[in-house]
N, CA, C and O atoms as a CHARMM CRD file, in Angstrom:
* protein
*
  336
    1    1 MET  N    -20.29200 -83.03000 106.57100 PROA 1      0.00000
    2    1 MET  CA   -20.89500 -83.68100 105.49900 PROA 1      0.00000
    3    1 MET  C    -22.30200 -82.97800 105.14900 PROA 1      0.00000
    4    1 MET  O    -23.31100 -83.04100 105.85300 PROA 1      0.00000
    5    2 THR  N    -22.17800 -82.33400 103.99100 PROA 2      0.00000
    6    2 THR  CA   -23.30500 -81.84100 103.78800 PROA 2      0.00000
    7    2 THR  C    -24.49900 -82.71100 102.97200 PROA 2      0.00000
    8    2 THR  O    -24.14300 -83.49200 102.08900 PROA 2      0.00000
    9    3 ASP  N    -25.79600 -82.56400 103.26700 PROA 3      0.00000
   10    3 ASP  CA   -26.59600 -83.50200 102.76300 PROA 3      0.00000
   11    3 ASP  C    -26.87000 -83.40300 101.22300 PROA 3      0.00000
   12    3 ASP  O    -27.44100 -84.31800 100.63000 PROA 3      0.00000
   13    4 SER  N    -26.45100 -82.28200 100.60800 PROA 4      0.00000
   14    4 SER  CA   -26.59100 -82.30700  99.32200 PROA 4      0.00000
   15    4 SER  C    -25.24300 -82.88300  98.74600 PROA 4      0.00000
   16    4 SER  O    -25.26700 -83.40000  97.62900 PROA 4      0.00000
   17    5 ASN  N    -24.36700 -82.83300  99.27800 PROA 5      0.00000
   18    5 ASN  CA   -23.05800 -83.82800  98.75600 PROA 5      0.00000
   19    5 ASN  C    -23.22000 -84.88400  99.04400 PROA 5      0.00000
   20    5 ASN  O    -22.76700 -85.62300  98.16900 PROA 5      0.00000
   21    6 TYR  N    -23.75500 -85.54100 100.04900 PROA 6      0.00000
   22    6 TYR  CA   -24.11400 -87.26700 100.04000 PROA 6      0.00000
   23    6 TYR  C    -25.15200 -87.39300  99.10100 PROA 6      0.00000
   24    6 TYR  O    -25.03200 -88.28500  98.26100 PROA 6      0.00000
   25    7 ASP  N    -26.27900 -86.57800  99.07600 PROA 7      0.00000
   26    7 ASP  CA   -27.50600 -86.86100  98.00900 PROA 7      0.00000
   27    7 ASP  C    -26.87200 -87.05000  96.50200 PROA 7      0.00000
   28    7 ASP  O    -27.27600 -87.90300  95.71100 PROA 7      0.00000
   29    8 GLU  N    -25.91300 -86.20400  96.26200 PROA 8      0.00000
   30    8 GLU  CA   -25.27300 -86.22600  94.90300 PROA 8      0.00000
   31    8 GLU  C    -24.53000 -87.38600  94.57000 PROA 8      0.00000
   32    8 GLU  O    -24.62300 -87.87200  93.44300 PROA 8      0.00000
   33    9 ILE  N    -23.74400 -87.91100  95.51300 PROA 9      0.00000
   34    9 ILE  CA   -22.88600 -89.19300  95.43000 PROA 9      0.00000
   35    9 ILE  C    -23.92500 -90.21400  95.27800 PROA 9      0.00000
   36    9 ILE  O    -23.86900 -90.95100  94.29300 PROA 9      0.00000
   37   10 LEU  N    -25.07000 -90.37400  96.32000 PROA 10     0.00000
   38   10 LEU  CA   -25.88100 -91.32700  96.36800 PROA 10     0.00000
   39   10 LEU  C    -26.54600 -91.43000  95.01300 PROA 10     0.00000
   40   10 LEU  O    -26.60800 -92.54700  94.50100 PROA 10     0.00000
   41   11 GLN  N    -27.00500 -90.48000  94.43500 PROA 11     0.00000
   42   11 GLN  CA   -27.50000 -90.35100  93.02900 PROA 11     0.00000
   43   11 GLN  C    -26.64200 -91.13100  91.90700 PROA 11     0.00000
   44   11 GLN  O    -27.05600 -92.00500  91.14600 PROA 11     0.00000
   45   12 LEU  N    -25.39300 -90.61600  91.99400 PROA 12     0.00000
   46   12 LEU  CA   -24.44500 -91.05200  91.06500 PROA 12     0.00000
   47   12 LEU  C    -24.17700 -92.55900  91.21100 PROA 12     0.00000
   48   12 LEU  O    -24.08000 -93.25700  90.20100 PROA 12     0.00000
   49   13 LEU  N    -24.05900 -93.07000  92.43300 PROA 13     0.00000
   50   13 LEU  CA   -23.97700 -94.51200  92.70500 PROA 13     0.00000
   51   13 LEU  C    -25.21100 -94.96000  92.56300 PROA 13     0.00000
   52   13 LEU  O    -25.09500 -96.10100  92.11600 PROA 13     0.00000
   53   14 ARG  N    -26.44200 -94.67200  92.70700 PROA 14     0.00000
   54   14 ARG  CA   -27.73200 -95.36500  92.03300 PROA 14     0.00000
   55   14 ARG  C    -27.60900 -95.45400  90.54800 PROA 14     0.00000
   56   14 ARG  O    -27.88900 -96.54100  90.04300 PROA 14     0.00000
   57   15 ASP  N    -27.22000 -94.44500  89.75100 PROA 15     0.00000
   58   15 ASP  CA   -27.19300 -94.36800  88.41900 PROA 15     0.00000
   59   15 ASP  C    -26.16100 -95.50300  87.87900 PROA 15     0.00000
   60   15 ASP  O    -26.41800 -96.36600  87.04000 PROA 15     0.00000
   61   16 ARG  N    -24.99800 -95.30600  88.52500 PROA 16     0.00000
   62   16 ARG  CA   -23.88900 -96.31700  87.82800 PROA 16     0.00000
   63   16 ARG  C    -24.34000 -97.70200  88.41500 PROA 16     0.00000
   64   16 ARG  O    -24.28100 -98.58700  87.56300 PROA 16     0.00000
   65   17 LEU  N    -24.75300 -98.10000  89.58300 PROA 17     0.00000
   66   17 LEU  CA   -25.25400 -99.52900  89.97800 PROA 17     0.00000
   67   17 LEU  C    -26.39000 -99.71000  88.96100 PROA 17     0.00000
   68   17 LEU  O    -26.18800-100.71300  88.27700 PROA 17     0.00000
   69   18 SER  N    -27.35400 -99.15600  88.69000 PROA 18     0.00000
   70   18 SER  CA   -28.29000 -99.47100  87.81800 PROA 18     0.00000
   71   18 SER  C    -27.86000 -99.90000  86.45500 PROA 18     0.00000
   72   18 SER  O    -28.43900-100.70800  85.73000 PROA 18     0.00000
   73   19 SER  N    -26.72300 -99.21900  86.20200 PROA 19     0.00000
   74   19 SER  CA   -26.27100 -99.89000  84.76800 PROA 19     0.00000
   75   19 SER  C    -25.55500-101.17700  84.75300 PROA 19     0.00000
   76   19 SER  O    -25.46700-101.88200  83.74900 PROA 19     0.00000
   77   20 ILE  N    -25.01900-101.47200  85.95900 PROA 20     0.00000
   78   20 ILE  CA   -24.29100-102.72300  85.85800 PROA 20     0.00000
   79   20 ILE  C    -25.04200-103.76200  86.62400 PROA 20     0.00000
   80   20 ILE  O    -24.60100-104.90900  86.70900 PROA 20     0.00000
   81   21 ALA  N    -26.21800-103.37800  87.21200 PROA 21     0.00000
   82   21 ALA  CA   -26.97100-104.49000  87.95300 PROA 21     0.00000
   83   21 ALA  C    -28.14300-104.93300  87.18300 PROA 21     0.00000
   84   21 ALA  O    -28.24600-104.42300  86.06800 PROA 21     0.00000
   85   22 SER  N    -28.97200-105.70300  87.51000 PROA 22     0.00000
   86   22 SER  CA   -30.19300-106.41300  86.94400 PROA 22     0.00000
   87   22 SER  C    -31.09600-105.15700  86.69500 PROA 22     0.00000
   88   22 SER  O    -31.13700-104.35000  87.62400 PROA 22     0.00000
   89   23 SER  N    -31.60000-104.96500  85.91600 PROA 23     0.00000
   90   23 SER  CA   -32.61600-103.74500  85.56300 PROA 23     0.00000
   91   23 SER  C    -33.83000-103.79800  86.57900 PROA 23     0.00000
   92   23 SER  O    -34.28800-102.72100  86.96200 PROA 23     0.00000
   93   24 GLU  N    -34.33800-104.89400  87.00400 PROA 24     0.00000
   94   24 GLU  CA   -35.57000-105.06000  87.76000 PROA 24     0.00000
   95   24 GLU  C    -35.36500-104.68000  89.08400 PROA 24     0.00000
   96   24 GLU  O    -36.36600-104.54500  89.78800 PROA 24     0.00000
   97   25 ILE  N    -34.35300-104.49800  89.52000 PROA 25     0.00000
   98   25 ILE  CA   -33.86400-104.10600  91.03600 PROA 25     0.00000
   99   25 ILE  C    -33.93900-102.72100  91.26300 PROA 25     0.00000
  100   25 ILE  O    -33.31000-101.96900  90.52000 PROA 25     0.00000
  101   26 VAL  N    -34.67300-102.24300  92.25800 PROA 26     0.00000
  102   26 VAL  CA   -34.62800-100.77400  92.64100 PROA 26     0.00000
  103   26 VAL  C    -33.80500-100.58700  93.73300 PROA 26     0.00000
  104   26 VAL  O    -33.94400-101.16500  94.81100 PROA 26     0.00000
  105   27 ILE  N    -32.82700 -99.66600  93.42000 PROA 27     0.00000
  106   27 ILE  CA   -31.75800 -99.60200  94.14100 PROA 27     0.00000
  107   27 ILE  C    -32.06000 -98.30000  95.02000 PROA 27     0.00000
  108   27 ILE  O    -32.38900 -97.18000  94.62900 PROA 27     0.00000
  109   28 THR  N    -31.84800 -98.77900  96.34300 PROA 28     0.00000
  110   28 THR  CA   -31.93500 -97.60700  97.48000 PROA 28     0.00000
  111   28 THR  C    -30.68500 -97.70900  98.32800 PROA 28     0.00000
  112   28 THR  O    -29.78100 -98.52700  98.15700 PROA 28     0.00000
  113   29 PRO  N    -30.75600 -96.64700  99.39400 PROA 29     0.00000
  114   29 PRO  CA   -29.58300 -96.51400 100.23500 PROA 29     0.00000
  115   29 PRO  C    -29.35000 -97.94900 100.94800 PROA 29     0.00000
  116   29 PRO  O    -28.19200 -98.29900 101.17700 PROA 29     0.00000
  117   30 GLU  N    -30.44900 -98.79200 101.30400 PROA 30     0.00000
  118   30 GLU  CA   -30.19600 -99.96300 102.05200 PROA 30     0.00000
  119   30 GLU  C    -29.86900-101.07900 101.17900 PROA 30     0.00000
  120   30 GLU  O    -29.53400-102.12300 101.73700 PROA 30     0.00000
  121   31 THR  N    -29.90800-101.04400  99.85600 PROA 31     0.00000
  122   31 THR  CA   -29.46800-102.15600  98.91900 PROA 31     0.00000
  123   31 THR  C    -28.05100-102.59500  99.22100 PROA 31     0.00000
  124   31 THR  O    -27.08700-101.83300  99.15300 PROA 31     0.00000
  125   32 ASN  N    -27.98600-103.87700  99.55900 PROA 32     0.00000
  126   32 ASN  CA   -26.66900-104.70300  99.49100 PROA 32     0.00000
  127   32 ASN  C    -26.05900-104.79400  98.10600 PROA 32     0.00000
  128   32 ASN  O    -26.56100-105.35500  97.13200 PROA 32     0.00000
  129   33 ILE  N    -24.88200-104.14500  98.17000 PROA 33     0.00000
  130   33 ILE  CA   -24.12500-104.12000  96.72100 PROA 33     0.00000
  131   33 ILE  C    -23.91200-105.49000  96.42500 PROA 33     0.00000
  132   33 ILE  O    -24.34800-105.82700  95.32400 PROA 33     0.00000
  133   34 ILE  N    -23.39400-106.32700  97.06100 PROA 34     0.00000
  134   34 ILE  CA   -22.95000-107.71800  96.92000 PROA 34     0.00000
  135   34 ILE  C    -24.01100-108.55000  96.67100 PROA 34     0.00000
  136   34 ILE  O    -24.20200-109.04900  95.56200 PROA 34     0.00000
  137   35 SER  N    -24.86500-108.77500  97.83100 PROA 35     0.00000
  138   35 SER  CA   -25.73100-109.94500  97.71700 PROA 35     0.00000
  139   35 SER  C    -26.83600-109.60000  96.68100 PROA 35     0.00000
  140   35 SER  O    -27.09500-110.36300  95.75100 PROA 35     0.00000
  141   36 GLU  N    -27.41700-108.52900  96.86200 PROA 36     0.00000
  142   36 GLU  CA   -28.57300-108.04900  96.30500 PROA 36     0.00000
  143   36 GLU  C    -28.47500-107.46100  94.67100 PROA 36     0.00000
  144   36 GLU  O    -29.41200-107.47800  93.87300 PROA 36     0.00000
  145   37 LEU  N    -27.32000-107.02900  94.44800 PROA 37     0.00000
  146   37 LEU  CA   -27.11600-106.44400  93.28000 PROA 37     0.00000
  147   37 LEU  C    -26.27200-107.43900  92.50400 PROA 37     0.00000
  148   37 LEU  O    -26.19800-107.21200  91.29600 PROA 37     0.00000
  149   38 SER  N    -25.59500-108.54200  92.98800 PROA 38     0.00000
  150   38 SER  CA   -24.61700-109.51900  92.37700 PROA 38     0.00000
  151   38 SER  C    -23.48800-108.88000  91.58000 PROA 38     0.00000
  152   38 SER  O    -23.10000-109.26800  90.47800 PROA 38     0.00000
  153   39 ILE  N    -22.93900-107.69700  92.37900 PROA 39     0.00000
  154   39 ILE  CA   -21.81100-107.24200  91.78600 PROA 39     0.00000
  155   39 ILE  C    -20.46800-107.88200  92.04500 PROA 39     0.00000
  156   39 ILE  O    -20.02700-107.90500  93.19400 PROA 39     0.00000
  157   40 ASP  N    -19.89500-108.32600  91.18800 PROA 40     0.00000
  158   40 ASP  CA   -18.54400-109.01200  91.62800 PROA 40     0.00000
  159   40 ASP  C    -17.41100-107.95400  91.73900 PROA 40     0.00000
  160   40 ASP  O    -17.39900-106.78400  91.35800 PROA 40     0.00000
  161   41 SER  N    -16.41300-108.73200  92.40300 PROA 41     0.00000
  162   41 SER  CA   -15.05000-108.00100  92.61500 PROA 41     0.00000
  163   41 SER  C    -14.71800-107.03500  91.45100 PROA 41     0.00000
  164   41 SER  O    -14.66500-105.82400  91.66700 PROA 41     0.00000
  165   42 ILE  N    -14.52400-107.48200  90.38500 PROA 42     0.00000
  166   42 ILE  CA   -14.28400-106.64500  89.16900 PROA 42     0.00000
  167   42 ILE  C    -15.15500-105.50000  89.10100 PROA 42     0.00000
  168   42 ILE  O    -14.75500-104.35100  89.28900 PROA 42     0.00000
  169   43 LYS  N    -16.41700-105.83000  88.81600 PROA 43     0.00000
  170   43 LYS  CA   -17.39800-104.77100  88.61300 PROA 43     0.00000
  171   43 LYS  C    -17.15200-103.58400  89.70800 PROA 43     0.00000
  172   43 LYS  O    -16.97000-102.39700  89.44000 PROA 43     0.00000
  173   44 LEU  N    -17.18200-104.08800  90.79700 PROA 44     0.00000
  174   44 LEU  CA   -16.73700-103.21400  92.11200 PROA 44     0.00000
  175   44 LEU  C    -15.64200-102.15400  92.07100 PROA 44     0.00000
  176   44 LEU  O    -15.70000-100.93300  92.21900 PROA 44     0.00000
  177   45 LEU  N    -14.48300-103.10200  91.79000 PROA 45     0.00000
  178   45 LEU  CA   -13.09600-102.46400  91.29200 PROA 45     0.00000
  179   45 LEU  C    -13.46400-101.37100  90.19400 PROA 45     0.00000
  180   45 LEU  O    -12.97000-100.26300  90.39800 PROA 45     0.00000
  181   46 ASN  N    -14.11400-101.49000  89.26800 PROA 46     0.00000
  182   46 ASN  CA   -14.06600-100.73600  88.11700 PROA 46     0.00000
  183   46 ASN  C    -14.98600 -99.57500  88.64100 PROA 46     0.00000
  184   46 ASN  O    -14.61900 -98.43600  88.35400 PROA 46     0.00000
  185   47 LEU  N    -16.12500 -99.72200  89.36600 PROA 47     0.00000
  186   47 LEU  CA   -17.01600 -98.49100  89.85800 PROA 47     0.00000
  187   47 LEU  C    -16.23800 -97.77000  90.93400 PROA 47     0.00000
  188   47 LEU  O    -16.47400 -96.57000  91.07700 PROA 47     0.00000
  189   48 ILE  N    -15.34000 -98.35000  91.71000 PROA 48     0.00000
  190   48 ILE  CA   -14.47800 -97.51000  92.59200 PROA 48     0.00000
  191   48 ILE  C    -13.47000 -96.68300  91.77500 PROA 48     0.00000
  192   48 ILE  O    -13.27500 -95.49800  92.04800 PROA 48     0.00000
  193   49 MET  N    -12.87400 -97.26700  90.84300 PROA 49     0.00000
  194   49 MET  CA   -11.98000 -96.33500  89.84400 PROA 49     0.00000
  195   49 MET  C    -12.65000 -95.22600  89.23000 PROA 49     0.00000
  196   49 MET  O    -12.12500 -94.14400  88.96700 PROA 49     0.00000
  197   50 GLU  N    -13.95100 -95.58800  88.99700 PROA 50     0.00000
  198   50 GLU  CA   -14.61600 -94.35300  88.37500 PROA 50     0.00000
  199   50 GLU  C    -15.09200 -93.33800  89.45100 PROA 50     0.00000
  200   50 GLU  O    -15.17300 -92.15200  89.13100 PROA 50     0.00000
  201   51 ILE  N    -15.36000 -93.67200  90.50300 PROA 51     0.00000
  202   51 ILE  CA   -15.81500 -92.80100  91.64400 PROA 51     0.00000
  203   51 ILE  C    -14.44500 -92.04300  91.84800 PROA 51     0.00000
  204   51 ILE  O    -14.46300 -90.81300  91.78800 PROA 51     0.00000
  205   52 GLU  N    -13.45700 -92.59400  92.04600 PROA 52     0.00000
  206   52 GLU  CA   -12.12800 -92.01200  92.31700 PROA 52     0.00000
  207   52 GLU  C    -11.80000 -90.86800  91.25100 PROA 52     0.00000
  208   52 GLU  O    -11.50200 -89.71500  91.56200 PROA 52     0.00000
  209   53 ASP  N    -11.89500 -91.33900  90.00400 PROA 53     0.00000
  210   53 ASP  CA   -11.88100 -90.28300  88.94300 PROA 53     0.00000
  211   53 ASP  C    -12.89400 -89.09900  89.03500 PROA 53     0.00000
  212   53 ASP  O    -12.62000 -87.90100  88.96300 PROA 53     0.00000
  213   54 THR  N    -14.13200 -89.68000  89.21100 PROA 54     0.00000
  214   54 THR  CA   -15.13300 -88.49600  89.38700 PROA 54     0.00000
  215   54 THR  C    -14.95600 -87.41400  90.36400 PROA 54     0.00000
  216   54 THR  O    -15.02500 -86.20400  90.14600 PROA 54     0.00000
  217   55 PHE  N    -14.71600 -88.02300  91.48500 PROA 55     0.00000
  218   55 PHE  CA   -14.69300 -87.02000  92.78600 PROA 55     0.00000
  219   55 PHE  C    -13.08000 -86.64700  92.83500 PROA 55     0.00000
  220   55 PHE  O    -12.77200 -85.88600  93.75200 PROA 55     0.00000
  221   56 ASP  N    -12.06200 -87.06700  92.00100 PROA 56     0.00000
  222   56 ASP  CA   -10.75000 -86.89300  92.40200 PROA 56     0.00000
  223   56 ASP  C    -10.05400 -87.23600  93.73100 PROA 56     0.00000
  224   56 ASP  O     -9.10600 -86.59900  94.19100 PROA 56     0.00000
  225   57 ILE  N    -10.59100 -88.24200  94.26000 PROA 57     0.00000
  226   57 ILE  CA   -10.26900 -89.09600  95.57000 PROA 57     0.00000
  227   57 ILE  C     -9.57300 -90.15000  95.41500 PROA 57     0.00000
  228   57 ILE  O     -9.30300 -90.55600  94.28500 PROA 57     0.00000
  229   58 SER  N     -9.16200 -90.77400  96.52700 PROA 58     0.00000
  230   58 SER  CA    -8.40800 -92.09600  96.60500 PROA 58     0.00000
  231   58 SER  C     -9.13200 -92.96800  97.57500 PROA 58     0.00000
  232   58 SER  O     -9.02300 -92.65100  98.76000 PROA 58     0.00000
  233   59 ILE  N     -9.79700 -93.93200  97.29900 PROA 59     0.00000
  234   59 ILE  CA   -10.48400 -94.90000  98.14700 PROA 59     0.00000
  235   59 ILE  C     -9.49500 -96.00500  98.73600 PROA 59     0.00000
  236   59 ILE  O     -9.09600 -96.86200  97.94800 PROA 59     0.00000
  237   60 PRO  N     -9.09200 -96.04600  99.99900 PROA 60     0.00000
  238   60 PRO  CA    -8.48600 -97.12900 100.40700 PROA 60     0.00000
  239   60 PRO  C     -9.16900 -98.42600 100.41200 PROA 60     0.00000
  240   60 PRO  O    -10.31700 -98.51700 100.84800 PROA 60     0.00000
  241   61 ILE  N     -8.37800 -99.67000  99.84400 PROA 61     0.00000
  242   61 ILE  CA    -8.95100-100.84200  99.82900 PROA 61     0.00000
  243   61 ILE  C     -9.52100-101.26200 101.12200 PROA 61     0.00000
  244   61 ILE  O    -10.66600-101.69400 101.25100 PROA 61     0.00000
  245   62 ASN  N     -8.68900-101.11900 102.04300 PROA 62     0.00000
  246   62 ASN  CA    -9.04200-101.80700 103.15500 PROA 62     0.00000
  247   62 ASN  C    -10.54800-100.93900 103.80200 PROA 62     0.00000
  248   62 ASN  O    -11.21900-101.52000 104.65600 PROA 62     0.00000
  249   63 ALA  N    -10.90500 -99.74500 103.37800 PROA 63     0.00000
  250   63 ALA  CA   -11.96000 -99.09600 103.72500 PROA 63     0.00000
  251   63 ALA  C    -13.25100 -99.94300 103.29500 PROA 63     0.00000
  252   63 ALA  O    -14.19900-100.05100 104.07200 PROA 63     0.00000
  253   64 LEU  N    -13.25200-100.48800 102.14000 PROA 64     0.00000
  254   64 LEU  CA   -14.03300-101.29800 101.46900 PROA 64     0.00000
  255   64 LEU  C    -14.49900-102.29200 102.26600 PROA 64     0.00000
  256   64 LEU  O    -15.61700-102.75000 102.02700 PROA 64     0.00000
  257   65 ALA  N    -13.79100-102.75500 103.25900 PROA 65     0.00000
  258   65 ALA  CA   -14.01000-104.06500 104.06000 PROA 65     0.00000
  259   65 ALA  C    -15.48600-103.75500 104.61300 PROA 65     0.00000
  260   65 ALA  O    -16.39900-104.56100 104.44100 PROA 65     0.00000
  261   66 ASP  N    -15.65500-102.58300 105.26000 PROA 66     0.00000
  262   66 ASP  CA   -16.86900-102.49800 105.88400 PROA 66     0.00000
  263   66 ASP  C    -18.14900-102.05800 105.07100 PROA 66     0.00000
  264   66 ASP  O    -19.21300-101.88100 105.66300 PROA 66     0.00000
  265   67 VAL  N    -18.03000-101.87800 103.66000 PROA 67     0.00000
  266   67 VAL  CA   -19.15600-101.43700 103.01400 PROA 67     0.00000
  267   67 VAL  C    -19.89700-102.51400 102.58300 PROA 67     0.00000
  268   67 VAL  O    -19.35200-103.43500 101.97500 PROA 67     0.00000
  269   68 GLN  N    -21.11300-102.50700 102.83300 PROA 68     0.00000
  270   68 GLN  CA   -22.06000-103.48300 102.34900 PROA 68     0.00000
  271   68 GLN  C    -23.11900-102.92500 101.58800 PROA 68     0.00000
  272   68 GLN  O    -23.62300-103.57100 100.66900 PROA 68     0.00000
  273   69 THR  N    -23.53100-101.70200 101.90600 PROA 69     0.00000
  274   69 THR  CA   -24.83800-101.19800 101.32100 PROA 69     0.00000
  275   69 THR  C    -24.32900-100.04700 100.43200 PROA 69     0.00000
  276   69 THR  O    -23.14400 -99.71800 100.39600 PROA 69     0.00000
  277   70 VAL  N    -25.47700 -99.35800  99.59500 PROA 70     0.00000
  278   70 VAL  CA   -25.18700 -98.19500  98.95200 PROA 70     0.00000
  279   70 VAL  C    -24.98300 -97.09400  99.80700 PROA 70     0.00000
  280   70 VAL  O    -24.28300 -96.15500  99.42800 PROA 70     0.00000
  281   71 HSD  N    -25.55600 -97.10100 101.00500 PROA 71     0.00000
  282   71 HSD  CA   -25.33500 -96.04600 101.80500 PROA 71     0.00000
  283   71 HSD  C    -23.99500 -96.08900 102.38300 PROA 71     0.00000
  284   71 HSD  O    -23.29500 -95.07800 102.44100 PROA 71     0.00000
  285   72 ASP  N    -23.64200 -97.15600 102.78500 PROA 72     0.00000
  286   72 ASP  CA   -22.12400 -97.27400 103.17400 PROA 72     0.00000
  287   72 ASP  C    -21.07400 -96.84500 102.35000 PROA 72     0.00000
  288   72 ASP  O    -20.12700 -96.21400 102.81900 PROA 72     0.00000
  289   73 LEU  N    -21.15800 -97.12500 101.18500 PROA 73     0.00000
  290   73 LEU  CA   -20.31200 -96.44700 100.09000 PROA 73     0.00000
  291   73 LEU  C    -20.66700 -95.05000  99.90400 PROA 73     0.00000
  292   73 LEU  O    -19.73200 -94.25000  99.91500 PROA 73     0.00000
  293   74 ALA  N    -21.77900 -94.63500  99.74500 PROA 74     0.00000
  294   74 ALA  CA   -21.99300 -93.02400  99.53300 PROA 74     0.00000
  295   74 ALA  C    -21.34700 -92.33900 100.94600 PROA 74     0.00000
  296   74 ALA  O    -20.69400 -91.29600 100.89300 PROA 74     0.00000
  297   75 SER  N    -21.54600 -92.87900 101.90000 PROA 75     0.00000
  298   75 SER  CA   -21.04400 -92.35000 103.13400 PROA 75     0.00000
  299   75 SER  C    -19.50200 -92.18000 103.13800 PROA 75     0.00000
  300   75 SER  O    -18.91900 -91.11600 103.34800 PROA 75     0.00000
  301   76 LEU  N    -18.82700 -93.57800 102.83400 PROA 76     0.00000
  302   76 LEU  CA   -17.48700 -93.51000 102.77900 PROA 76     0.00000
  303   76 LEU  C    -16.81000 -92.51500 101.77800 PROA 76     0.00000
  304   76 LEU  O    -15.85300 -91.83900 102.15500 PROA 76     0.00000
  305   77 ILE  N    -17.30500 -92.42100 100.49400 PROA 77     0.00000
  306   77 ILE  CA   -17.08000 -91.55100  99.75800 PROA 77     0.00000
  307   77 ILE  C    -17.17400 -89.94000 100.04800 PROA 77     0.00000
  308   77 ILE  O    -16.31900 -89.12400  99.70300 PROA 77     0.00000
  309   78 SER  N    -18.20600 -89.69200 100.64600 PROA 78     0.00000
  310   78 SER  CA   -18.58700 -88.41100 101.24600 PROA 78     0.00000
  311   78 SER  C    -17.46500 -87.94000 102.32800 PROA 78     0.00000
  312   78 SER  O    -16.87100 -86.87200 102.18400 PROA 78     0.00000
  313   79 ARG  N    -17.24600 -88.71800 103.29800 PROA 79     0.00000
  314   79 ARG  CA   -16.25100 -88.61700 104.18200 PROA 79     0.00000
  315   79 ARG  C    -14.99100 -88.35300 103.56900 PROA 79     0.00000
  316   79 ARG  O    -14.40800 -87.32600 103.91500 PROA 79     0.00000
  317   80 ILE  N    -14.50700 -89.04600 102.77900 PROA 80     0.00000
  318   80 ILE  CA   -13.05900 -89.15000 102.06200 PROA 80     0.00000
  319   80 ILE  C    -13.30100 -87.64900 101.16200 PROA 80     0.00000
  320   80 ILE  O    -12.42500 -86.80300 101.34200 PROA 80     0.00000
  321   81 LYS  N    -14.08200 -87.40200 100.51200 PROA 81     0.00000
  322   81 LYS  CA   -14.18700 -86.15200  99.73500 PROA 81     0.00000
  323   81 LYS  C    -14.32000 -84.98500 100.70300 PROA 81     0.00000
  324   81 LYS  O    -13.78200 -83.93100 100.36600 PROA 81     0.00000
  325   82 SER  N    -14.86100 -85.03200 101.67400 PROA 82     0.00000
  326   82 SER  CA   -14.90100 -83.78100 102.67900 PROA 82     0.00000
  327   82 SER  C    -13.44700 -83.50900 103.36000 PROA 82     0.00000
  328   82 SER  O    -13.01600 -82.36800 103.52900 PROA 82     0.00000
  329   83 ASN  N    -12.76300 -84.65300 103.72000 PROA 83     0.00000
  330   83 ASN  CA   -11.49700 -84.50100 104.21600 PROA 83     0.00000
  331   83 ASN  C    -10.35800 -84.38700 103.10100 PROA 83     0.00000
  332   83 ASN  O     -9.17000 -84.34700 103.42000 PROA 83     0.00000
  333   84 HSD  N    -10.78100 -84.33800 101.80700 PROA 84     0.00000
  334   84 HSD  CA    -9.76500 -84.11400 100.74000 PROA 84     0.00000
  335   84 HSD  C     -9.43500 -82.81500 100.40100 PROA 84     0.00000
  336   84 HSD  O     -8.60000 -82.59900  99.52400 PROA 84     0.00000
């Protein structure tokens, strides 16, 4: 995993999460997607589908069980992308 790849993914996630979360929240890699951003399962699923389309990857639903923070999601996407 290259840092630039991870950074690109992280920036994309921060941009997308900013548009669907409360505007006053600063999104960092440690931000909890569910509790801090109040993202429900429908919004999360839409985000995942958008990510899959953007990076031409498939994210297994069971892999999302361990995702809590923005960093977790960016790392997961980066791993899938590098194995793709």
